[in-house]
C-alpha positions as CSV (number, residue, x, y, z in Angstrom):
1,M,12.9,2.2,3.5
2,Q,13.1,-0.1,6.5
3,D,10.5,-2.8,6.5
4,V,11.2,-3.6,10.2
5,A,9.8,-0.1,11.0
6,L,6.7,-0.6,8.9
7,F,5.9,-4.2,9.5
8,P,6.5,-7.0,12.0
9,P,9.8,-8.8,11.8
10,E,8.2,-11.9,10.2
11,A,7.2,-9.9,7.1
12,R,9.5,-9.2,4.1
13,C,9.2,-6.0,2.1
14,V,10.8,-5.5,-1.3
15,F,10.9,-2.2,-3.1
16,Y,12.1,-1.2,-6.6
17,R,13.0,2.3,-7.8
18,T,12.3,3.1,-11.4
19,G,12.9,6.1,-13.6
20,S,10.2,8.8,-13.4
21,G,8.0,10.0,-16.2
22,R,6.2,8.4,-19.1
23,G,9.4,8.0,-21.2
24,A,10.9,5.8,-18.5
25,V,8.6,2.8,-19.1
26,D,10.4,-0.5,-18.7
27,L,8.4,-3.7,-19.6
28,T,11.2,-6.1,-18.7
29,R,9.5,-7.4,-15.5
30,Y,6.1,-7.5,-17.2
31,K,7.5,-9.7,-20.0
32,D,9.0,-12.0,-17.4
33,L,5.7,-12.6,-15.6
34,H,3.8,-15.9,-15.7
35,P,1.4,-15.7,-18.8
36,D,-1.6,-15.6,-16.6
37,E,-0.2,-12.6,-14.8
38,R,0.5,-10.8,-18.1
39,N,-3.1,-11.5,-19.2
40,E,-4.4,-9.5,-16.2
41,V,-3.3,-6.3,-17.9
42,S,-2.7,-7.4,-21.5
43,A,-5.1,-4.7,-22.8
44,A,-3.6,-1.9,-20.7
45,V,-1.2,0.8,-21.8
46,D,2.5,0.2,-21.4
47,V,2.7,2.4,-18.3
48,R,0.2,0.2,-16.5
49,K,1.9,-3.0,-17.7
50,G,5.2,-1.7,-16.4
51,E,3.7,-0.8,-13.0
52,F,2.0,-4.2,-12.7
53,G,5.1,-6.1,-13.8
54,D,7.4,-4.3,-11.3
55,A,5.0,-4.7,-8.4
56,R,4.4,-8.4,-9.1
57,W,8.2,-8.8,-9.3
58,C,8.5,-7.3,-5.8
59,A,5.7,-9.6,-4.6
60,H,7.5,-12.7,-5.9
61,E,10.8,-11.5,-4.4
62,A,9.2,-10.9,-1.0
63,L,7.9,-14.5,-1.0
64,R,11.3,-15.8,-2.0
65,E,12.8,-14.0,1.0
66,L,10.3,-16.0,3.1
67,G,11.6,-19.2,1.4
68,V,8.6,-19.6,-0.9
69,E,9.1,-20.2,-4.6
70,V,5.9,-19.4,-6.5
71,A,5.8,-21.3,-9.8
72,G,2.4,-20.0,-10.7
73,A,0.8,-16.6,-10.9
74,I,-0.2,-14.0,-8.3
75,L,-3.5,-13.1,-9.8
76,R,-6.0,-10.4,-9.0
77,G,-9.2,-11.1,-7.0
78,E,-12.1,-8.8,-6.2
79,R,-11.3,-5.1,-6.5
80,G,-7.8,-5.9,-7.6
81,M,-6.8,-7.7,-4.4
82,P,-3.7,-9.8,-5.0
83,L,-4.4,-13.5,-4.5
84,W,-1.4,-14.8,-2.5
85,P,-0.4,-18.4,-2.1
86,D,-2.3,-20.4,0.6
87,G,-0.9,-19.5,4.0
88,F,0.4,-16.1,3.0
89,T,-0.8,-12.5,2.9
90,G,0.6,-9.2,1.7
91,S,0.1,-6.0,-0.1
92,L,1.4,-4.2,-3.2
93,T,1.8,-0.5,-4.1
94,H,3.1,1.5,-7.0
95,T,3.5,5.2,-7.7
96,D,5.7,7.2,-10.1
97,G,9.2,6.0,-9.6
98,L,8.6,3.4,-6.9
99,R,7.1,-0.1,-6.6
100,A,6.9,-2.2,-3.5
101,A,5.3,-5.3,-2.0
102,V,5.2,-6.9,1.4
103,A,4.4,-10.5,2.3
104,A,4.1,-12.6,5.5
105,S,2.9,-16.0,6.6
106,T,-0.7,-16.0,8.0
107,R,0.7,-17.8,11.0
108,H,2.0,-14.4,12.1
109,V,-0.1,-11.8,10.3
110,H,-3.8,-11.9,9.4
111,S,-3.7,-9.0,6.9
112,M,-1.5,-6.1,5.8
113,G,-1.8,-2.9,3.8
114,L,1.0,-1.0,2.1
115,D,0.8,2.3,0.2
116,A,3.4,4.8,-1.2
117,E,2.8,8.3,-2.5
118,P,5.0,11.2,-3.6
119,A,5.8,13.4,-0.6
120,E,4.0,16.5,-2.0
121,P,0.7,18.2,-1.2
122,L,-2.5,16.8,-2.7
123,P,-4.1,18.7,-5.6
124,D,-6.5,21.5,-4.5
125,G,-9.9,20.2,-3.4
126,V,-8.9,16.6,-2.8
127,L,-8.4,16.9,1.0
128,R,-12.0,18.1,1.6
129,S,-13.3,15.1,-0.4
130,I,-11.5,12.5,1.7
131,A,-11.2,14.0,5.2
132,S,-13.5,14.9,8.1
133,S,-13.3,18.3,9.7
134,T,-11.2,16.7,12.5
135,E,-8.8,15.2,10.1
136,R,-8.5,18.5,8.1
137,E,-7.6,20.3,11.4
138,M,-5.0,17.7,12.2
139,V,-3.5,18.0,8.7
140,E,-3.3,21.8,9.1
141,Q,-1.6,21.4,12.5
142,M,1.0,19.0,11.0
143,Q,1.6,21.3,8.0
144,A,2.2,24.2,10.4
145,K,4.8,22.0,12.2
146,G,6.8,21.4,9.0
147,Y,5.0,18.5,7.3
148,P,3.8,20.2,4.0
149,W,2.7,16.8,2.6
150,A,0.6,15.9,5.7
151,D,-2.6,15.8,3.5
152,R,-0.9,13.3,1.2
153,L,0.2,11.2,4.2
154,L,-3.5,11.1,5.4
155,F,-4.5,9.9,1.9
156,S,-1.9,7.2,2.0
157,A,-2.9,6.1,5.5
158,K,-6.5,5.7,4.3
159,E,-5.3,3.7,1.3
160,S,-3.2,1.3,3.4
161,T,-6.1,1.0,5.8
162,Y,-8.4,-0.1,3.0
163,K,-5.8,-2.6,1.7
164,C,-5.7,-4.2,5.1
165,W,-9.5,-4.1,5.6
166,Y,-10.7,-5.6,2.3
167,P,-9.1,-9.0,2.5
168,M,-10.6,-9.6,5.9
169,T,-14.1,-8.3,5.0
170,R,-14.6,-8.3,1.2
171,R,-16.4,-5.0,1.7
172,W,-15.7,-1.6,0.4
173,L,-14.4,1.0,3.0
174,D,-15.1,4.6,2.0
175,F,-12.8,7.5,3.0
176,D,-15.3,8.6,5.7
177,E,-15.5,5.1,7.3
178,A,-12.0,5.3,8.8
179,E,-11.0,8.2,11.0
180,I,-7.2,8.6,11.0
181,E,-5.0,10.1,13.7
182,L,-1.5,10.8,12.4
183,R,1.3,11.3,14.9
184,P,4.7,12.9,14.2
185,D,6.5,9.9,15.7
186,G,5.8,7.8,12.6
187,T,2.7,6.1,13.8
188,F,-1.0,6.5,13.2
189,T,-4.4,5.0,14.2
190,S,-7.2,4.1,11.9
191,Q,-10.5,4.1,13.9
192,L,-12.9,1.9,11.8
193,L,-16.4,3.4,11.7
194,A,-17.9,0.8,9.4
195,R,-19.8,-2.1,11.0
196,P,-19.3,-4.9,11.5
197,A,-15.5,-4.6,11.7
198,P,-13.0,-7.4,12.3
199,V,-11.2,-5.1,14.8
200,P,-12.1,-1.6,16.0
201,V,-8.8,0.0,15.3
202,F,-5.8,-0.6,12.9
203,E,-2.4,0.6,14.2
204,G,-0.3,2.0,11.4
205,R,3.2,3.2,10.7
206,W,4.6,5.7,8.3
207,V,7.9,7.0,7.0
208,Q,9.0,9.8,4.7
209,R,12.1,9.1,2.7
210,C,13.6,9.7,-0.7
211,G,10.7,11.9,-1.9
212,Y,7.9,9.5,-0.8
213,V,5.6,8.9,2.1
214,V,5.0,5.2,2.8
215,T,2.3,3.9,5.1
216,S,1.5,0.5,6.5
217,T,-1.1,-1.3,8.6
218,Y,-1.3,-4.9,9.7
219,V,-3.3,-7.1,12.0
220,R,-1.6,-9.9,13.7
């Protein structure tokens, strides 16, 4: 997974591969978190604690690669948004077997969104609930060209769009409020239909590697 393909060169992306399945829960990184970070999910099941701990570890490592040592916690704000240190922004994601985080200085990037999903088709019925007729047609065309997980890619692109949108607006963005155009060259466009919008369009990137689709958006 090449962060330079997904994000501007000033950003740093860190990912961590874990074992898959419920029996592979590892709480090592959760137990090493700042106490305030552990408290965020202290009542959760071990699977959730493990995901949270791994993703927060990735976030701290991304900041260290930027030369920032965070002695305190990276807590959660509204709707789970990570509260980065002053002067920094970023995004986190986790799915079965993979955790990742990206961070950058706000001198270079205003907001970022990162999402990872397994490279496999969505369950039956999900695509119709998240996609417009235009998007469904686009997905069918990509699937016919050899991208069987194109519907999952669309879902991920909408997730990374929302993660980039929310820190700038503090407003919910529903699935039908961003029209996605996926391109086979590893790029996509998110046309923002909600108003007011900080920018009319988010430019995105995507990769498919090691059994995952990973999408990103950012606003300089």
